[in-house]
C-alpha positions in Angstrom: 0.0 0.0 0.0 1.3 3.5 -0.8 1.2 6.3 1.6 1.5 10.1 1.4 2.7 12.6 3.9 0.2 14.6 5.8 0.5 17.2 8.6 -1.3 16.3 11.8 -1.0 13.8 14.6 0.6 10.4 14.0 -2.1 8.0 15.2 -1.8 4.2 15.4 -3.1 2.2 12.4 -3.4 -0.8 14.7 -4.0 -1.2 18.4 -4.5 -4.3 20.6 -4.3 -5.1 24.3 -0.5 -5.1 24.2 0.4 -2.0 22.2 0.2 0.1 19.1 1.7 0.2 15.6 2.4 3.5 14.0 3.4 4.5 10.4 5.1 7.8 9.7 7.6 9.6 7.6 10.8 11.1 8.9 11.9 14.0 6.8 10.4 15.7 3.7 12.6 13.8 1.3 12.3 10.2 2.7 10.2 8.2 0.3 9.8 5.2 2.7 7.2 4.9 5.4 8.6 3.9 8.8 6.7 1.5 11.0 7.1 1.5 14.7 5.4 -0.7 17.3 5.1 0.6 20.8 4.0 -1.5 23.8 1.4 0.1 26.0 3.7 -0.6 29.0 6.6 1.3 27.5 6.9 4.7 29.2 10.4 5.4 27.8 9.4 5.7 24.2 11.5 5.3 21.1 14.3 7.2 19.4 13.9 7.8 15.7 16.9 7.2 13.4 17.2 11.0 13.1 17.7 11.2 16.9 14.2 12.6 17.8 12.7 11.0 21.0 9.1 9.8 20.5 6.6 8.7 23.1 2.9 7.8 23.0 0.4 10.3 24.6 -3.3 10.4 25.0 -4.8 13.8 25.9 -8.4 12.8 25.4 -8.4 12.4 21.6 -6.8 9.0 21.5 -3.2 7.8 21.4 -0.7 9.6 19.2 3.0 10.1 18.8 4.6 13.0 20.6 7.9 14.1 19.1 10.1 15.7 21.7 12.4 17.2 19.1 12.3 17.7 15.4 8.5 17.5 15.3 8.3 19.6 12.2 10.3 17.0 10.2 7.9 14.1 10.9 4.7 13.5 9.0 1.7 11.2 9.5 1.3 8.5 6.8 -2.1 8.6 5.1 -3.1 5.8 2.7 -3.0 7.1 -0.8 -6.3 6.9 -2.6 
């Protein structure tokens, strides 16, 4: 499946009782979608290959990635129609 970059929150495309799976783009020129699974028990987060620390937050609108640095260079992956 092909994806396109979109601004907005990076939300999980899959969720189960153990965790989430997210798809996103790192950088405006990266043609490949990245996929990251995050266990619900993981409070430490993930470090993107660009060095940005990422964690999962839920502020009442559902879970989404929070980028602690370089947020402007990460994009949500939207299925291309």
